[in-house]
N, C-alpha and C positions, 0 to 999 in steps of 0.2 A: 131879668139875670139866667137865674135859674135856668129856664125855660130855654135862653138863648145856646148855651151851656151845652146842652143834652140837643140841642138843632145840629150846632158844628160836630159833633161825637158821630151821630146818624149819618152829614156828612159824608165826614171821612171814609166812615163805615163804607159807605155805597162806591166813593170814589177811586178806592185804592184797589179793589179788584176789578174795575173799569179799565184801568190802566193797567194794570199784572197782564189783564187779559191780549190789551191790545198790543204789549210788550212780544208775547207770547208767539201772538198769530204775526208777526213783522216779522222775526228770528228764526222760522223753523222751516227745514225743505220741505218737498212733498218725500212721504213714504218711500223708499226703493222696492223695484221690483223683486219677491223674493220666490221666483219661481226658478227651478234648479236648473243648471246648465248639462248639456249632454256633452259627454268627455268626446275625444276624439277617435275614432277606430285606427289601430295599426296597420302599420305598412309590411309586411312578411319578406322575408328575404332570407334564400339558402345559402348556406356558405358551408362548402363539403359535409357534414354530416348534423348541420346546426340550422335551426330554421330561429333567424332573429328578428326583431321587429324593433321601430322607434320608442324612444321611452315618450310616454303621453303625459303630459305636467297634469297634477292632481288625481293621478291614476294611482290607488294602491295597491295593487295587484292586479294581473290578468288570469281569466279565465281559455282555455285551452281546450281544442274539441280534437283528437287526433282521432280519425277510423271512430266517432260517435265514442268515445270515451273522454270524460273529462276532466281536467289535471289541473288544477290552481298555482301559480308561481310569483313570489315577489321579483324573478328578474327577467330581462326582457329579453329572453333566449330560453333554446330547451333544446336537448340532444334527440336525431334521433336513429333510433337501432338500427344496423343496416350491416349485412355480411353477405355471402357470398351466393344466397338466394334472391332473386328477385323480387321485391312486394312492394303492394301501392299506398302509397299514403293518400287523405284527406284531412287537411289541415288546417283551421280557421280560429283566430284570435280576438276576444274583447277586452277591452278594459273597465277593471272595476273600482271602484271609486265606494269609502266607507266614511265620505263625510256627506251631509244629509243636503248639502247645497250643491251636489252636480249626481249627473245620472250617471248609469251605467253605458258606456260606449255601444253601435250597434256592434257587429261581428266584422271585422276586415274579410273582404276577397276570399273566397278559401282556396287553398293551396292544393290543387293534385296535380301525385306525379308517382312515376315506379320511382327506384332506386338501389341499388347492387353493388358489391364493394368487386371488384374484377378478379377473377383468379391468379391468385400468386403462380407463374413462370415456375417449371424446374428446366435447367437446363443444362445439357452437355457442349463439346466442342468439336469439333472435325478439322484439324487440320490439314490442309493441302498444299505440303511443300514445291510440289512440281510447279503450283498455281501460286502458288505465295497470299494463300486464301486461309482464313481462319471464319469458318462457318458456325453459326450461332445456332442448334436446336430446341425446339422447348417443348410443351405437350401443354394443355391449354381443354377446358372443357363448356367454354361458349365461344362465339363470335361478334363477343359487344366491345370488344378493344377496338378502337378507332386507328393506334399506331402504338410503337413501345420503344420507352429511352431505355437507349444504349450508354451502360453507364462506365465504360472504360477508367481503371487506377483511381476510382473514385473522385475522380477531378476531372475528366472529360466527358462529355453525353452528348448523345446524336439521337437525334429524334426521326422514327424511322418510320412511315404511312405503312395500314396494312395494307393497301394494295403493293404495297413491294414485300411484301412477305409472299414466302412460297409455303403452301398451305394446302397441306393432304390429309384426307379421311383413312382411317385404317377401321374396316369395316367388323372387323373378329375384336378389338380395343371401342367399339362403340358399341358392342353388345353386351360388355362388361361394364363402359362408363358411359351416363348417359352427354350427347354432344360433345366426345371426346374427338379435339385434332391435334394433328401435328404440324407443330411451323419450323420455320427454318431462315436467317438470313446471315449470306456471306458479305464478311469486312476484308477490306483488303490490307494485307501484313504491312504496307506503309504506317498503316494509322498508328502501331502501336510504339511502344518505347522498346530502347534495346535492354534486355535486364528481362527482372519478373514484371508479369500481366497481369489481371486480373479483368474479368468481365461481369457486369451483373445488369439485369434487364426490370425494365418493370411496365407492367399494362397501361395504357390510358385513353380516357372515353374523351370525345367532343360534348357529351350529354354531360352536360353541369350535374346531374342527379348519379352518374353512378362515380363510386369512388376507383380513385386509381389501384393496381392491387399492390400488397407489399413488397418489395424488392425480390427478386429470386435469390437463389443462392448464387454463390460468388466461384469461377471456374479461374483457376490460375496455371498460368504456360512463362516457357521464357522464349526472348526471343535474340537467336545470336548476334554479338556485332558484325559490322561490317570490316572486311577487312583494309590495312592499312599499307601504304608502299607496295602498291601495286605497279612492276616494272616487266619490260622485257630484259632478259637477262641471259646470255648465249644459247638463245634460241627457243627459251622457255618464258612462259607466265610465271612471274613469281612475285611474293609476299613474305615481307619479312624473310627467312632462313628455308623456307619453303616452294616448290615447285607444283603448280596447280595441271594437274593432268586431267587432261579432258577431252575425251573424244570429239566434241560439240563444236571444238575449235578446227580440228580438222574437216569437219564433215558438211560445214557449210560453202555455199558453191563462191560467194561475192567472198576476196580477200580482205579488203579494209571495211571493217564494220564495227560494231559497236559490241562488243563482245562482255554478257554480266558476268561478273564475277561474284557468286554465293559465298557465305560461309557454312557450310555445311555441319561441321563439326559438332561432336554431341560437347558437352558440358557439365564440371563435377554436379552441378544442381539436375540435371536430365540426360542419363549416362545413354539414353535413347531416344531415337523417335518413336518407339512401339507402344510409348503409353501414349500419344497424342499429347504429349505437352511441350514438343520440344517447336520453335518457327525458325525458318532457317532464317539469314537477314537478309535485310533489302538488299537490292543488285547495286554493285558498285561498275557501273559502263566504263569498260577502256575501249579507244579506238586503238585498236592494231592492227598492224598488217602480216597475214601469213602467209606463209610457201606452199603454194599446192606439192604434191609428190610427184618427182622424174619417176622415168622407167627405165628398168636395166632391159634393152634390148636381145643382147647375146653377150658372150665372153667367150675369151681367147687366152691360153694362157702361153708364155712364150719364156721359153725358160722360166726363170724366177720373178717373172714380169706378170702380172695378171691385167689383162686388158679388157676396157669395158665398155660397151656400146650403148649411148645416153640416149632417149630421147625426153628432152628437155620442156617438152609442151605435150599437153594432153590432150591427142586426137582430134575433138573436138573444138579446141581453138584455134589448130592450124591455121593461116592464112589468117588471123585478126591481125589489123594493124595495127594495135595497140597492146601487143599481148603482154607488157609490160604488167599492167593493170588488174591484169588475172592474175597476177602472183607468181609468176615465175621467171621474175629478172636475179635468181639468188648467183650468188660469184664463189661460192665454196660448196665442197662435197664432201659430206661426212661417210666414211668407208670404214667397216665393221666386219673385219674380217672371221670367219668361226674355224678355227681345227676341232681337231677330236675332244682335244684338250682344253685348248685356249680361246680367247679371244684376243684380239688387236684392231687398234682403231688408228686408222689414217683420216689426213685431211687434205685434199685436192682441190685445185684456183679451177673454176671451171669459168668457161665463155658463155655459160647459157645458150648452146645454139638447139638447133631443132634436133638434129643428131650433133652428135661429139662422141668423140673416144676418150677415156680417160685409162691412164696407166699407173697401178698398185705397183711398186717395188717390195715383196717378198722378201725380199733378201735383208732387209734393213733388220727383220727382227728374226732369222733364220727358219723361214717358212719355210717347209716343200707346197710344193704345186697342187703333190695328190694329197697332201693332208688336208687342202682348201673342204670345208662342206656346205657352207653357207655364207652368203652376204646378207648384209642392211645397209641401206643408203637414204640420207638425211641431205635434203638440200638445206644451204646455210644460207643465212645474211644478217648484217648487222641492224640491229632493232626490229629486225621480223621478228616474229614467231616462226622456228623451223619448222619443217613440212611432216607429215606423216613420215614411218619410218616405211621404208620398202623391202619387203625380203625376197633374197633372189638366190635359192637353191642350187647348188653344181652338182649335190648325188644325193 
């Protein structure tokens, strides 16, 4: 019996380890491959003056090589120094891991580029009121800009290609400043608001590695408002209580045309156009009819009556079948008689013939015919601009 118990104990001691070993083998997988994985390489992107790249999973930091200089960062970007001197850069980046389970990445594709910040323009303005234009002038020291942004009143922008810019080179200034050039561009006056205006410009480039310049200095000027209530009254072109006297009205050949009425007055803010900061108003085009001047051919004094022979049409138009369109179909003549001391005005109805005689009765003003020195004649018609004054001297 005693020997049997010993046999059982030995059997249990042998069997249990065998069972345990069998269970372990059935429930354990094959060991994992512990070879470290390599991190992905970053992809570089240029944004303004910054190089950015995608965040790499499991990367602890990044190694950046800029022109053979090594820099480490925990960010996914690095700023590049850019100024008004062109500079070449070669940049590459790789992902770094501080975990033994990962290998550092290969370097990214190298990014090589030239970069510069465009020169800040310095502007001044020339206003030409006769052409109703504003010319912006500026200087720069390179030709790297592809366009210029014009900033008007801080809220309106106009992009102008460099092909539209007028560029000149001053040889004397080029000897003082390398690559010195002068630029100009003309804007139409209608582009600006009534009242105070400002202009600034900024140089821009199509090259993504060239940074836009700083915005230029600001130039301020004033634009006049247009006249209102423009009308023909008593033979004069008027606005408000004022009349517009302009020889351009008389000098035009065609009597029926759109006449530009322009506010050229000085303003409280800008008392003179001499400082080149006053822009006349946009023109108001008024369709007007004007009368051309008749001509006094001869005169005769009979007692107290002044007899004038009037040629109603300019000789170059005599024989025209439709003289009225030439502006000679007036129906009243204003006659101003000057003596040595006074002047008197008479209005005489007219038939507007090629040749006609009109009579002025001087006795109504007790004028002695011998005192008459000069006569002025103006042709008139309702809603027409009166003719230019014709002067006729008796003595």
